[in-house]
N, C-alpha and C positions, 0 to 999 in steps of 0.2 A: 504494500500500500504506500503510495506516494504521500509525503506530508503536504497538507494544504496550506496555502498562504491566507492568513486571516488579517484583514486590514482593520485596524482599530481607529475610529474617529477620535483624533486627539482632543477635540473640543468636548465631545460627550464624556470622554474619560476624565478630563479636567473637572467638569462640573459634577461628575459623579464623586470624584475625590474631594471636591470643595463645594459642598451643597449650599453653603451660605453665600457664595460668590455669585455676582450677576454679570460680570464681565471678565475678560481675559485677553491679553495680547501675547502674540507669539510670532516667530518668523514664519513666513510663507514656506510651504513645502514644495520643492520642485517647481513645476509650472502651475501650481494651484492658482486659480483665478487669473491666469495670464492675460486674457482679453480685458478684464476689468483693470488690471494694472497698466496695460498699454494705453487705455483710455485716459490715464492720469498724466500722460506725456512721457518724454524721454527721461529715463532715470537709471541709476545703478541698481541692479537686481538685489544687492545686499541690503538695500533700504526697505525692501518689501516686508510688511508686517500684516498680520491678520488680527483684527479685533473681533473677538467672539462675544456675542451678547445673548444671554439667556433671557428671552422675552418673558415678562411676567405673566403669570396665570390669568391675571385680570385684564389682559390686553383685549380691547374691544374690536380689533380687526380680525375678522373670521379667519381661522386657519393659522394664526400667528402665535397664539398663546402657547407657552411652554416650548416653543421652537428655539433653536440656536441659530441666530443669524450671523453670518460672517461678513465683515466689512474690510475691503482692501484699504490699506493705509501706507503711505510712504513716510518713513521717518527722515528727519533731517540728517545730514551726514554725521554730525557729532551728537545727535540727540539720543538720550536714554529715556525711555518712557516707563515709568513705574507700573508694574502689573498690580494695580490696586483699584478697587471699585471707585473710590472717591476721585481718582484721576481719570479713569476711563469713561465713566458714565456721563460726565459733562461733554466729553469729546463725542460720544455716540449721540447725545442729544443734539449737538450742533449739526452733525451729519444728517440726522433724521429731520430736523426742522428745515434745513436747507433743501432737502429732497422734497418735503411736503410743499414748500413754497414754489419750487420749480414745477411741481405737478398741479399747483393751484388748489390744494386741499388744506384744511385747517390742521395745523400741526398739534400733536399731543405733547406730552412731556415724558422723557425716558426716566428721569430721576425723581 
């Protein structure tokens, strides 16, 4: 019997290990979300980060409650971003409010 390759979702694993956390930042893996990163303009691949957000259970948008959304993010060349909710949640809120405005819908609040 050949061994099977089991892929573990790093974000699901993180939130399972840290149930009180709502957000997490990590390096992008391989070509993960390559198209989305390319839409952010020319950049050094080493700056690619993924911000994972565990959408709250009380989210009013159908189908989003309890999901993990991943947001491509480019770090500045010398920037270190603390992997802490009080740092990441305002960043996520800014991204979501900007997206809502571009789509012409009333933004909610992440935090």
